[in-house]
C-alpha positions in Angstrom: 82.8 -107.6 150.2 85.0 -110.3 148.7 88.2 -112.0 149.8 90.0 -110.0 147.0 89.0 -106.8 148.8 90.5 -108.1 152.0 93.7 -109.2 150.2 94.1 -105.9 148.4 93.5 -103.9 151.6 96.6 -105.6 153.1 98.7 -104.9 150.0 97.7 -101.5 148.7 94.7 -99.2 149.4 95.0 -97.7 145.9 94.7 -101.2 144.3 91.7 -101.9 146.6 90.0 -98.6 145.5 90.7 -99.2 141.8 89.4 -102.8 142.0 86.3 -101.9 144.0 85.5 -99.0 141.6 85.5 -101.3 138.5 89.1 -100.7 137.3 90.4 -104.2 136.8 93.8 -104.9 135.4 94.3 -108.5 136.3 93.3 -109.7 132.8 96.4 -107.9 131.4 98.9 -109.5 133.8 101.1 -112.5 132.9 101.8 -113.0 136.6 98.1 -113.2 137.4 97.7 -115.7 134.5 100.5 -117.8 135.8 98.9 -117.8 139.2 95.6 -119.1 137.7 97.5 -121.8 135.9 99.2 -122.9 139.1 95.8 -122.9 140.8 94.2 -125.1 138.1 97.1 -127.5 137.5 98.6 -128.1 141.0 95.8 -130.2 142.4 93.7 -131.6 139.5 91.9 -134.1 141.7 90.7 -131.4 144.1 87.5 -130.5 142.2 86.3 -134.1 142.6 87.0 -134.3 146.4 86.1 -130.9 147.6 83.2 -128.5 147.1 83.1 -125.1 145.6 81.2 -122.8 147.9 79.8 -119.3 147.3 78.4 -117.4 150.3 78.0 -113.7 151.1 80.1 -112.5 148.3 83.0 -114.9 148.7 83.9 -117.9 146.6 85.8 -120.8 147.9 87.2 -123.0 145.2 88.2 -125.9 147.5 86.2 -126.5 150.7 86.5 -129.8 152.5 83.0 -130.0 154.1 83.7 -133.1 156.1 86.8 -131.7 157.9 85.7 -128.0 157.6 89.0 -126.9 155.9 89.3 -124.2 153.3 92.2 -124.8 150.8 93.6 -121.6 149.3 96.2 -121.9 146.6 98.7 -119.1 146.0 101.6 -118.7 143.6 104.0 -117.1 145.9 104.4 -116.2 149.6 105.6 -112.6 148.8 102.4 -111.1 150.3 101.7 -113.9 152.7 100.1 -111.6 155.3 97.5 -110.6 152.7 96.9 -114.3 151.9 96.4 -115.1 155.6 93.9 -112.3 156.2 92.0 -113.2 153.0 91.7 -116.8 154.4 90.8 -115.5 157.9 88.1 -113.5 156.3 86.7 -116.6 154.5 86.6 -118.4 157.8 84.9 -115.4 159.4 82.2 -115.3 156.7 81.5 -119.0 157.2 81.2 -118.5 161.0 78.9 -115.6 160.4 76.7 -118.0 158.4 76.7 -120.6 161.2 79.5 -122.9 160.1 81.7 -123.3 163.2 85.1 -125.0 163.6 86.5 -124.0 160.2 90.2 -123.8 159.6 92.2 -123.0 156.5 95.3 -124.1 154.7 97.4 -121.8 152.5 99.1 -123.8 149.9 102.1 -122.6 147.8 102.6 -125.5 145.4 105.7 -124.1 143.6 107.4 -123.6 147.0 106.1 -127.0 148.4 104.9 -125.1 151.4 101.6 -125.2 153.4 100.6 -123.0 156.3 97.6 -123.7 158.6 95.4 -120.6 159.3 93.0 -120.3 162.2 90.8 -117.4 163.4 91.2 -116.0 166.9 89.0 -113.6 168.8 91.4 -110.7 168.2 91.3 -111.6 164.5 87.5 -111.4 164.5 87.7 -107.9 166.1 90.3 -106.8 163.6 88.2 -108.1 160.7 85.3 -106.0 161.8 87.6 -103.0 161.8 89.0 -103.8 158.4 85.5 -104.2 156.9 84.7 -100.7 158.1 88.0 -99.3 156.8 87.5 -101.0 153.4 84.0 -99.5 153.2 85.4 -96.1 153.9 88.3 -96.4 151.4 86.1 -97.6 148.5 83.5 -94.9 149.0 86.0 -92.0 148.9 85.8 -89.9 145.8 89.6 -89.8 145.2 91.9 -92.7 144.5 94.5 -93.2 147.3 98.1 -92.2 146.5 100.7 -94.5 144.9 102.6 -96.3 147.7 106.0 -96.6 145.8 106.7 -100.0 147.3 108.9 -102.8 146.0 105.9 -105.0 145.4 104.5 -102.4 143.0 106.7 -103.6 140.1 104.9 -107.0 140.2 101.4 -105.5 140.4 98.9 -105.8 137.6 98.1 -102.1 138.1 101.8 -101.0 137.8 101.4 -99.3 134.4 98.2 -97.6 135.5 99.8 -96.2 138.6 103.2 -95.3 137.1 102.4 -94.2 133.6 103.7 -90.7 132.8 101.2 -88.4 131.1 
């Protein structure tokens, strides 16, 4: 399970199911490309100061090993709850691997905004529940229904979900 699974779970179960079942539309999205550019260009010195860390299916681009801080860069705060849970999941995975005392910082460079993220005991319990639910969703045979939400218009899967046959 990846941070992307956790993020998509918060946004749209259909998007989660499609992604988990190998239907990836991010490569066709200008908004996703813009987000990658912001990620790469906002803090060019980061890769020299912080480590990249891959563990248990997650990939942290910027981990400050000395201070035990995960830095997660996002383009917009439109789905901030999903970003927070993705970062909480990253902290949870590090804890599960024996790295204690980790915190996270969500960074929105275009908004000049940062938010500190910490993991609480209720969060840990909720993460276990979400992991089970994600497993259940991605194993179902049928794709979940379209959610018809405002956020859909900005989704890389928009044309897939709303194309008329």
